[in-house]
N, CA, C and O atoms as a GROMACS GRO file, in nm:
protein
  272
    1MET      N    1  -1.691  -0.213  -0.710
    1MET     CA    2  -1.580  -0.090  -0.665
    1MET      C    3  -1.586  -0.096  -0.518
    1MET      O    4  -1.693  -0.072  -0.462
    2ILE      N    5  -1.446  -0.136  -0.431
    2ILE     CA    6  -1.418  -0.157  -0.335
    2ILE      C    7  -1.369  -0.014  -0.324
    2ILE      O    8  -1.320   0.053  -0.414
    3SER      N    9  -1.400   0.032  -0.149
    3SER     CA   10  -1.325   0.173  -0.063
    3SER      C   11  -1.218   0.130   0.022
    3SER      O   12  -1.233   0.054   0.118
    4VAL      N   13  -1.096   0.184  -0.020
    4VAL     CA   14  -0.974   0.169   0.080
    4VAL      C   15  -0.959   0.299   0.106
    4VAL      O   16  -0.995   0.392   0.034
    5ARG      N   17  -0.895   0.307   0.233
    5ARG     CA   18  -0.829   0.409   0.296
    5ARG      C   19  -0.690   0.361   0.285
    5ARG      O   20  -0.639   0.263   0.339
    6ILE      N   21  -0.633   0.458   0.197
    6ILE     CA   22  -0.484   0.495   0.186
    6ILE      C   23  -0.443   0.638   0.233
    6ILE      O   24  -0.506   0.741   0.210
    7ASN      N   25  -0.316   0.627   0.310
    7ASN     CA   26  -0.306   0.720   0.369
    7ASN      C   27  -0.387   0.850   0.399
    7ASN      O   28  -0.357   0.969   0.382
    8GLY      N   29  -0.508   0.787   0.455
    8GLY     CA   30  -0.612   0.885   0.550
    8GLY      C   31  -0.713   0.925   0.404
    8GLY      O   32  -0.823   0.977   0.425
    9LYS      N   33  -0.674   0.902   0.283
    9LYS     CA   34  -0.820   0.927   0.197
    9LYS      C   35  -0.847   0.790   0.160
    9LYS      O   36  -0.783   0.687   0.182
   10ILE      N   37  -0.970   0.816   0.091
   10ILE     CA   38  -1.071   0.718   0.058
   10ILE      C   39  -1.037   0.683  -0.112
   10ILE      O   40  -1.070   0.764  -0.199
   11VAL      N   41  -0.973   0.563  -0.144
   11VAL     CA   42  -0.927   0.525  -0.272
   11VAL      C   43  -1.052   0.426  -0.315
   11VAL      O   44  -1.096   0.338  -0.242
   12GLU      N   45  -1.101   0.458  -0.454
   12GLU     CA   46  -1.200   0.356  -0.503
   12GLU      C   47  -1.100   0.263  -0.593
   12GLU      O   48  -1.016   0.306  -0.672
   13LEU      N   49  -1.117   0.174  -0.575
   13LEU     CA   50  -1.043   0.047  -0.662
   13LEU      C   51  -1.184  -0.011  -0.739
   13LEU      O   52  -1.299   0.013  -0.702
   14GLU      N   53  -1.144  -0.090  -0.852
   14GLU     CA   54  -1.244  -0.161  -0.908
   14GLU      C   55  -1.286  -0.286  -0.838
   14GLU      O   56  -1.398  -0.324  -0.807
   15LYS      N   57  -1.167  -0.343  -0.822
   15LYS     CA   58  -1.178  -0.470  -0.721
   15LYS      C   59  -1.088  -0.480  -0.629
   15LYS      O   60  -1.016  -0.383  -0.604
   16PRO      N   61  -1.073  -0.638  -0.541
   16PRO     CA   62  -0.962  -0.640  -0.462
   16PRO      C   63  -0.872  -0.611  -0.530
   16PRO      O   64  -0.904  -0.623  -0.648
   17THR      N   65  -0.747  -0.568  -0.513
   17THR     CA   66  -0.614  -0.534  -0.580
   17THR      C   67  -0.480  -0.552  -0.488
   17THR      O   68  -0.456  -0.482  -0.389
   18PRO      N   69  -0.393  -0.662  -0.538
   18PRO     CA   70  -0.281  -0.664  -0.458
   18PRO      C   71  -0.188  -0.536  -0.449
   18PRO      O   72  -0.196  -0.434  -0.518
   19LEU      N   73  -0.098  -0.564  -0.351
   19LEU     CA   74  -0.035  -0.441  -0.285
   19LEU      C   75   0.039  -0.427  -0.436
   19LEU      O   76  -0.004  -0.344  -0.516
   20LEU      N   77   0.136  -0.501  -0.465
   20LEU     CA   78   0.249  -0.500  -0.570
   20LEU      C   79   0.136  -0.416  -0.705
   20LEU      O   80   0.171  -0.303  -0.740
   21ASP      N   81   0.057  -0.455  -0.746
   21ASP     CA   82  -0.039  -0.419  -0.851
   21ASP      C   83  -0.044  -0.267  -0.817
   21ASP      O   84  -0.004  -0.195  -0.909
   22TYR      N   85  -0.077  -0.213  -0.722
   22TYR     CA   86  -0.128  -0.052  -0.660
   22TYR      C   87  -0.053   0.018  -0.674
   22TYR      O   88  -0.067   0.131  -0.722
   23LEU      N   89   0.126  -0.069  -0.605
   23LEU     CA   90   0.254   0.041  -0.620
   23LEU      C   91   0.288   0.095  -0.778
   23LEU      O   92   0.320   0.207  -0.818
   24GLU      N   93   0.261  -0.065  -0.868
   24GLU     CA   94   0.362  -0.032  -0.979
   24GLU      C   95   0.201   0.050  -1.066
   24GLU      O   96   0.225   0.090  -1.180
   25LYS      N   97   0.086   0.068  -1.028
   25LYS     CA   98  -0.011   0.167  -1.077
   25LYS      C   99   0.046   0.325  -1.057
   25LYS      O  100   0.028   0.426  -1.126
   26LEU      N  101   0.109   0.308  -0.956
   26LEU     CA  102   0.162   0.440  -0.887
   26LEU      C  103   0.291   0.477  -0.956
   26LEU      O  104   0.320   0.593  -0.985
   27GLY      N  105   0.355   0.392  -0.975
   27GLY     CA  106   0.488   0.418  -1.004
   27GLY      C  107   0.598   0.390  -0.947
   27GLY      O  108   0.712   0.408  -0.988
   28VAL      N  109   0.553   0.334  -0.828
   28VAL     CA  110   0.622   0.334  -0.699
   28VAL      C  111   0.718   0.216  -0.666
   28VAL      O  112   0.654   0.111  -0.651
   29ASN      N  113   0.842   0.203  -0.651
   29ASN     CA  114   0.932   0.075  -0.653
   29ASN      C  115   0.906   0.032  -0.533
   29ASN      O  116   0.952   0.097  -0.439
   30ALA      N  117   0.822  -0.093  -0.505
   30ALA     CA  118   0.806  -0.133  -0.370
   30ALA      C  119   0.917  -0.152  -0.291
   30ALA      O  120   0.905  -0.160  -0.169
   31ARG      N  121   1.059  -0.162  -0.363
   31ARG     CA  122   1.163  -0.126  -0.256
   31ARG      C  123   1.173  -0.018  -0.141
   31ARG      O  124   1.209  -0.030  -0.024
   32SER      N  125   1.125   0.103  -0.221
   32SER     CA  126   1.147   0.204  -0.143
   32SER      C  127   1.010   0.272  -0.047
   32SER      O  128   0.990   0.389  -0.014
   33VAL      N  129   0.958   0.192  -0.029
   33VAL     CA  130   0.820   0.208   0.047
   33VAL      C  131   0.834   0.090   0.201
   33VAL      O  132   0.898  -0.015   0.199
   34ALA      N  133   0.759   0.140   0.314
   34ALA     CA  134   0.703   0.080   0.407
   34ALA      C  135   0.559   0.056   0.413
   34ALA      O  136   0.486   0.147   0.373
   35VAL      N  137   0.521  -0.027   0.446
   35VAL     CA  138   0.381  -0.024   0.411
   35VAL      C  139   0.295  -0.104   0.546
   35VAL      O  140   0.335  -0.210   0.594
   36GLU      N  141   0.168  -0.028   0.596
   36GLU     CA  142   0.111  -0.083   0.737
   36GLU      C  143  -0.053  -0.100   0.659
   36GLU      O  144  -0.114  -0.006   0.607
   37HIS      N  145  -0.103  -0.246   0.666
   37HIS     CA  146  -0.239  -0.248   0.666
   37HIS      C  147  -0.294  -0.330   0.736
   37HIS      O  148  -0.269  -0.447   0.763
   38ASN      N  149  -0.386  -0.249   0.771
   38ASN     CA  150  -0.485  -0.278   0.865
   38ASN      C  151  -0.426  -0.298   1.009
   38ASN      O  152  -0.440  -0.387   1.094
   39GLY      N  153  -0.355  -0.184   1.005
   39GLY     CA  154  -0.285  -0.169   1.143
   39GLY      C  155  -0.157  -0.265   1.217
   39GLY      O  156  -0.132  -0.277   1.337
   40GLU      N  157  -0.087  -0.328   1.097
   40GLU     CA  158   0.001  -0.419   1.093
   40GLU      C  159   0.123  -0.408   0.994
   40GLU      O  160   0.104  -0.458   0.883
   41ILE      N  161   0.241  -0.352   1.018
   41ILE     CA  162   0.357  -0.344   0.940
   41ILE      C  163   0.343  -0.466   0.847
   41ILE      O  164   0.296  -0.571   0.891
   42VAL      N  165   0.375  -0.455   0.748
   42VAL     CA  166   0.394  -0.552   0.632
   42VAL      C  167   0.534  -0.565   0.586
   42VAL      O  168   0.586  -0.479   0.516
   43PRO      N  169   0.610  -0.696   0.634
   43PRO     CA  170   0.728  -0.691   0.617
   43PRO      C  171   0.745  -0.678   0.430
   43PRO      O  172   0.658  -0.727   0.358
   44ARG      N  173   0.828  -0.630   0.390
   44ARG     CA  174   0.880  -0.645   0.231
   44ARG      C  175   0.871  -0.790   0.158
   44ARG      O  176   0.846  -0.810   0.039
   45THR      N  177   0.896  -0.878   0.249
   45THR     CA  178   0.884  -1.036   0.190
   45THR      C  179   0.748  -1.074   0.182
   45THR      O  180   0.730  -1.176   0.116
   46SER      N  181   0.617  -1.006   0.246
   46SER     CA  182   0.496  -1.047   0.258
   46SER      C  183   0.406  -0.972   0.132
   46SER      O  184   0.290  -0.996   0.098
   47PHE      N  185   0.509  -0.869   0.073
   47PHE     CA  186   0.426  -0.793   0.008
   47PHE      C  187   0.333  -0.845  -0.112
   47PHE      O  188   0.244  -0.771  -0.154
   48THR      N  189   0.353  -0.978  -0.170
   48THR     CA  190   0.323  -1.057  -0.237
   48THR      C  191   0.205  -1.122  -0.202
   48THR      O  192   0.149  -1.185  -0.291
   49ARG      N  193   0.142  -1.121  -0.058
   49ARG     CA  194   0.049  -1.210  -0.002
   49ARG      C  195  -0.066  -1.076   0.039
   49ARG      O  196  -0.179  -1.097   0.085
   50VAL      N  197  -0.020  -0.964   0.016
   50VAL     CA  198  -0.144  -0.858   0.056
   50VAL      C  199  -0.208  -0.785  -0.064
   50VAL      O  200  -0.160  -0.727  -0.162
   51THR      N  201  -0.357  -0.812  -0.017
   51THR     CA  202  -0.471  -0.774  -0.121
   51THR      C  203  -0.501  -0.664  -0.058
   51THR      O  204  -0.471  -0.655   0.061
   52PHE      N  205  -0.559  -0.569  -0.116
   52PHE     CA  206  -0.658  -0.470  -0.055
   52PHE      C  207  -0.788  -0.478  -0.076
   52PHE      O  208  -0.810  -0.414  -0.179
   53ARG      N  209  -0.891  -0.524  -0.030
   53ARG     CA  210  -1.038  -0.538   0.017
   53ARG      C  211  -1.142  -0.458   0.074
   53ARG      O  212  -1.131  -0.430   0.194
   54ASP      N  213  -1.200  -0.433   0.036
   54ASP     CA  214  -1.330  -0.321   0.096
   54ASP      C  215  -1.310  -0.304   0.232
   54ASP      O  216  -1.319  -0.402   0.305
   55GLY      N  217  -1.280  -0.179   0.284
   55GLY     CA  218  -1.293  -0.130   0.399
   55GLY      C  219  -1.153  -0.123   0.466
   55GLY      O  220  -1.137  -0.071   0.576
   56ASP      N  221  -1.046  -0.182   0.388
   56ASP     CA  222  -0.896  -0.185   0.441
   56ASP      C  223  -0.844  -0.034   0.489
   56ASP      O  224  -0.888   0.074   0.447
   57GLN      N  225  -0.750  -0.052   0.576
   57GLN     CA  226  -0.677   0.076   0.600
   57GLN      C  227  -0.560   0.056   0.586
   57GLN      O  228  -0.503  -0.007   0.675
   58VAL      N  229  -0.489   0.098   0.480
   58VAL     CA  230  -0.348   0.136   0.446
   58VAL      C  231  -0.266   0.246   0.455
   58VAL      O  232  -0.310   0.351   0.409
   59GLU      N  233  -0.149   0.242   0.509
   59GLU     CA  234  -0.040   0.363   0.502
   59GLU      C  235   0.040   0.298   0.421
   59GLU      O  236   0.055   0.175   0.423
   60ILE      N  237   0.108   0.393   0.329
   60ILE     CA  238   0.223   0.353   0.265
   60ILE      C  239   0.319   0.496   0.255
   60ILE      O  240   0.291   0.598   0.193
   61VAL      N  241   0.426   0.470   0.326
   61VAL     CA  242   0.557   0.595   0.338
   61VAL      C  243   0.666   0.520   0.269
   61VAL      O  244   0.712   0.408   0.293
   62ARG      N  245   0.703   0.632   0.151
   62ARG     CA  246   0.801   0.639   0.083
   62ARG      C  247   0.924   0.707   0.158
   62ARG      O  248   0.930   0.814   0.219
   63MET      N  249   1.031   0.597   0.132
   63MET     CA  250   1.151   0.626   0.203
   63MET      C  251   1.213   0.742   0.123
   63MET      O  252   1.198   0.735   0.001
   64VAL      N  253   1.283   0.851   0.173
   64VAL     CA  254   1.352   0.931   0.148
   64VAL      C  255   1.502   0.954   0.202
   64VAL      O  256   1.524   0.978   0.321
   65GLY      N  257   1.606   0.947   0.103
   65GLY     CA  258   1.729   0.917   0.144
   65GLY      C  259   1.781   1.104   0.173
   65GLY      O  260   1.704   1.200   0.164
   66GLY      N  261   1.890   1.109   0.198
   66GLY     CA  262   1.936   1.231   0.212
   66GLY      C  263   2.011   1.252   0.369
   66GLY      O  264   2.017   1.160   0.451
   67GLY      N  265   2.062   1.380   0.392
   67GLY     CA  266   2.104   1.394   0.546
   67GLY      C  267   2.203   1.507   0.519
   67GLY      O  268   2.197   1.574   0.416
   68VAL      N  269   2.290   1.525   0.611
   68VAL     CA  270   2.392   1.640   0.619
   68VAL      C  271   2.504   1.611   0.610
   68VAL      O  272   2.591   1.698   0.616
   0.00000   0.00000   0.00000
């Protein structure tokens, strides 16, 4: 098991987990989020290269449309 802090909460994962696999597990479209991994913004073109490992800190923000 590994522990990753995602959006301020500790999440236990069975093993190192690719970002895209984690988003898919959540049912989240990768095109609708912004991700910060260990203090660095991850360009969408690099999502395939990010794997969550023990002790990582991640922020995932969903884009929300709308307006006046």
